[in-house]
N, C-alpha and C positions, 0 to 999 in steps of 0.2 A: 493396498493403496492407502495413502495418507493425504491429508489436505492441510494447507496453511493459508490463512487469510491475512493479507497485508492491508492496512489502512493508513492513510497519511497522518491521521491523528494519533497513531501509536507512537510516534517519534516526537522528541522535543523540537520546538520551533525556535527560530531566531527572533530577533526583535521586530522583524517585519511580518511575522506570522507564517513564514515558509519553513518547511521541514529542513532540519539541518542535514539529513541524509536523504537524497531523493529516492522516491519509490523504486525507480529502475535499479539503482545501485543496491538497495536492500534486497530486491528479488534476485539480482544476479549473484550477489554474495551467498544467498541462501541456496540457490540451485546448483552451484558449481560442483558439488559432490553428490548430486542426486540425479536419478533418472526421471526426467520430467515427462508426465503423461499429457498434461494440458495446462494452459494458463488462461483464465478468464479475467477480463478487465472491464471495469465499470466506472463511469463518472456520473455524479449527481450534482445538480446545482440547487443550493438551498438559499432562500432569501430570508432576511430577518430585518427587523426594524425596532427601534426604541425611540425615546423622546429626542435623542440627540444624533442618531446615526441610522442610516439605511444602508444595507449592504447585501452582498451575495457571497457565498462560498462555493468553491468547486471542490467536491469531495471525491478523491480517487481511491478505488479499492481494487485489489487483485486476489484471485483465488488460484492457488497453485496446487495441482494434483500431481503427486510424485510417488516414487518408490525409492526406498533406501537401497544403495548398492550393497549387495551381500559381500561379506568377507570372503576373499578368494584364497 
C-alpha cells in the first residue's frame, strides 16, 4: 500500500489566490489508474492578521491510500 497527500497549497494559484487546478480534479487524475483503498479529507480554517489586513484561509488536504495496478 502507498499513500499520497494532496494539499491545495501544492498548486500554483491564480491572481485571486485560488488553485488553478481544483483539488478534486488533481485527485481524480491521480487515481484513474490506481486501485484506491481509501481517501481521507480534511479542512482547517486558519486566521491571520497584520497591520493592514485580517483574514482567514480554508486549507483543504486529502490523503489517498492506494495500490498500483500490477502489470498483467
